[in-house]
C-alpha positions, -999 to 999 in steps of 0.1 A, spaced: 554 138 730 570 120 700 605 135 695 630 129 667 667 137 676 691 141 646 728 144 656 760 128 643 772 120 678 757 86 689 766 91 725 747 124 725 717 106 709 716 79 735 720 103 764 691 125 753 670 96 743 673 82 778 667 116 794 635 124 774 621 89 778 622 93 816 595 119 811 573 94 791 582 108 757 587 86 727 621 93 712 636 82 679 672 90 669 690 94 636 726 103 628 724 116 592 702 138 570 688 110 548 675 92 579 658 124 590 640 127 556 631 90 558 616 93 593 597 125 583 580 108 554 568 79 575 559 94 609 544 124 626 566 141 652 557 167 679 592 181 678 626 176 661 660 184 676 684 189 647 722 195 648 733 220 622 762 196 614 741 167 604 759 148 575 747 140 540 719 167 537 723 204 547 704 211 578 687 242 561 671 218 535 658 197 564 646 229 582 627 239 550 608 206 550 600 210 588 588 245 582 566 235 553 550 207 575 547 230 605 568 207 627 585 225 656 623 222 655 652 232 678 685 236 660 718 229 679 744 254 668 782 255 670 781 293 673 756 318 687 724 327 668 726 359 649 702 385 635 709 375 599 699 339 607 667 350 623 657 373 594 656 344 569 623 330 557 632 295 569 639 295 606 639 271 635 615 275 664 645 278 687 683 277 686 707 265 713 744 269 712 765 239 720 775 230 746 744 234 768 729 220 800 704 191 795 677 210 814 680 240 790 670 217 761 642 201 781 628 236 791 629 247 754 610 216 743 584 221 770 579 258 762 575 250 724 551 222 732 529 245 753 529 272 726 519 246 700 489 236 720 478 272 728 448 286 710 456 321 723 462 349 698 482 377 715 479 414 704 502 442 712 495 475 694 493 466 657 511 433 662 492 400 663 511 369 675 499 334 667 518 313 693 506 280 679 521 286 645 550 308 656 540 337 634 534 374 637 508 393 617 498 360 600 529 358 579 563 364 594 579 334 612 592 340 647 612 319 671 601 308 706 626 333 721 612 362 700 577 354 713 590 353 749 607 387 744 575 403 733 556 387 762 582 398 787 582 434 774 544 436 773 543 426 810 573 449 818 594 420 830 631 421 832 651 408 803 685 392 802 699 416 776 729 393 768 705 366 757 677 388 744 697 414 723 698 394 691 660 387 693 653 424 700 672 434 668 655 407 648 620 417 660 626 453 652 637 443 617 606 422 613 583 449 626 599 473 601 595 449 571 558 444 581 553 483 582 542 481 618 546 510 643 556 489 672 593 490 682 615 478 710 635 507 725 656 513 755 641 539 778 662 556 805 652 543 840 628 518 825 649 495 804 636 479 771 600 485 764 575 481 735 569 516 721 544 528 695 561 551 670 
């Protein structure tokens, strides 16, 4: 995998460069937004890890370019992800709150990489999920975690509600905007389930 890490902390850059290269990845690092843009115009990356506090160019402007070029991106946040952030047209494939454990970032990268190479189109009720392009119903962008929530609910797996709550709210809003009948609801004695309304 060819990975670009963009973070203003040079110690962070070197630590994760070394970590990911242990798994035979090619890793390039940059510490400001102009360097990100320069790298994106000259090379193709399988994934980008982007700190929201990258200097010189707002990370949302970089995120827009990554979305337009369909390059998977994980955004590192100072605070937790919220529903408002997930409802925007331009979103990352995944968000991780700082600080985090290195294996959490590695697991997210691996999960996104697997989805990007999946040809599977998943269907639940009147919802179609294109894992490869991180979209539902051909249009709305979704995060890696939102896809995982839908898959867990469809297989009736347990969800960590502290982590999944924001994604459940976001998905219900997206279903509503798409005029779909599917909703995520809490059912007594069953927990959260996908329900046709």
